[in-house]
N, C-alpha and C positions, 0 to 999 in steps of 0.2 A: 504493500499498501503505499502509495507515494504522499508525503509530508506536505502540508500546505505551508507557505511562507508567509508567516506574520507580517504584517504591514509594521513597522515601527511607528512608535507615537511621535508625531512631529509638535513638539511644545513651541508654540508661537509666542505665547506670554506666561512667564514663570512667576508663579505665586509661592507664599510659605507653605501651605497644605495641598494647593491644587495648581494645575497649569490649564490654559487655554489653548486647545489643539484645534485646527481645522476638521471641518466635517468630511469624512470621506463616506465613500460609497457604502462599505462595510457596515457604516455606523446607523444607516436609514432605518433598518430593521427595530434597533434599540430607539430611534426617536418616534416611530410610530406605535411601540409600544406605550411608551409614556403619555403620548397625544390620545391613546384609548383607554387610559387607566381611568377612573371616576374620579379617584381622589387628587390626581395630579391634572387633570383637564377643567376641573370645575371653575379655576379661576383663571385659566387660559382662553376661556371664551371657546372651546371648541365643542361645541353643542352637537355636531354630526359625526359619526364615526370616519376616520381618517384611513386610507388604504394606502399599501405601499406605495403604488404607481401615483398617487396624489401628491405623497409627499416627496417622493423623487423628484417630479417635476418644480417644488419650491426651490429644490437647490439646483436643478440644472441652469447651465448658463442660458440668458436670453438675450432677446435682440435690444436691450436697454443699452443707450448709448453711454449711460452713467451709471454706476453700480449704486444702489440705494440700499443696500442690507450686508452687514457683516455679522456672520454668526461663527460662533465657537462651541467646542463640546467643554465640560467641565471634567477634567481628567483629574481623579483623587491619587496624589502619588504614594501614600503608604498602603492603599489598597490595591493599586494598580488596577483603577476601574473608573471607567466613564459614568458619571451619575447624574448630568443634565446637561442643559444648553444655556447659554447666555448670548446677545446679540445686540445690535442696533440695527433697527429699520426705519424705514419712511425719512432715511438720511435726505435732508435738502442741502445740498453744497451750496447753494447760493447763499441762502440763511444760515448756514453753518449749524444748524440743529438735528436732532434724530432722538428718536424714541430709544428707551432702553428697555430690555426684558430679560428675564431669568427665570429659569425653569431646573429644580430640582427634581429629576425624574425617577429617582429612588426613594423612597418614603423613611427608609432609615437613616438618611442623611439629613433630613429636615431638623431644624432649630437648632444647628449646630456650627451657623455662622457661614457656611460653605456660601451660600448668596451674597452676603455682604462683601465677602472676600472677592468673590467673583465678579460682582458688580463693580467692586472700587476698581479692581484690574482693568476692567473694562474702560471706564470712566477716564483712568489715566490715560489708557491708550488713545480715546477718543480726543482728549483736550491737548495731548502733548504729541501724537503721531499724525492725527488727522486734523487737527486744528480745528476743532469745532468749536463753537460757540456756548451753546446751550444743550443739557440733556434733559428729557423729560419722560414722564412715566405716567400711567394709570394704575391704580390700586382700588379693588372693590371693597368695599367697608367689611364684609365678612373677614378676608383674610387680614387677620390681626398680625400673625407672622410678618408677613411683609410691609405693612403698616409700620411696624418698629422697624423692621430692616431700614426701611427709607430713611428715617432719621439718623440712624446709626451710620449710614452711608455717607450722609451730609446733605440729601435732597431736601428742599425746603416745601411745605405746601402752599400752592398757587390758589388751588379752586376746589369746591366741591361742587359737582353736579348731582342734585338730590334725585333719589330714585331713576337712576339713568338706566342700570342693567338689571337683566330679569336671571336672578340664581335661583335654584331649588323653588320654585313658586315664588318667589318675592322680588320686589323691585328694590334694589339696594344702590348705596350711593358710591359714587366714582369719585374717588381723590386723586386729585393732579397735582403731582410732585415734579420739581425741577431743580437742577443746579447748572450755574454759569460757570465758566471756565476760571474768570477772576476770583470767584469765591472757592472754588475746587482748590486751586494753586494756593491760595492762602492758607487755605485748612491744611492742606499737606504739608506747607512750609510749617505752619504752626506744631504741627505734629512732630515734626522731624529736629526741632530744637529741644 
């Protein structure tokens, strides 16, 4: 029997406990499992089942003149395991802003600060390498872990859109958070001193 050659982990951004790696074709199945897990998908607003073919299309190169999203897998270094995704989408290069998202697909890693570390790595990359001006996100009111994480990351609440999203039979609030490059760099500098 011929052994399959393992694709090496390609660490694009290195962190303390995790690294951010590019999404490879072999990882699509794992992403599909996360997107269809009821506990994971509830706050990512995936109300419909996702097939492997659909998810593959999301990550295939398209005819966009300018790339509007950057996606990474979250690789746990000690456990040598891919545990989630983080990325920027709806990148507006002219305005220099983007939406950030993070999904920890493996529930046993919830509440351990992995999403905070991944988001901080990505925001630093967005501001220092991509030269974005503002990063923003939406968090739905029942998602208490993400609401706490947003403030730990350094995001500031900008607005609350009342009863905007329908989750589990109830309309819930949509909290809008953001951070500006100048504030992030100052926060980062203050912490390094």
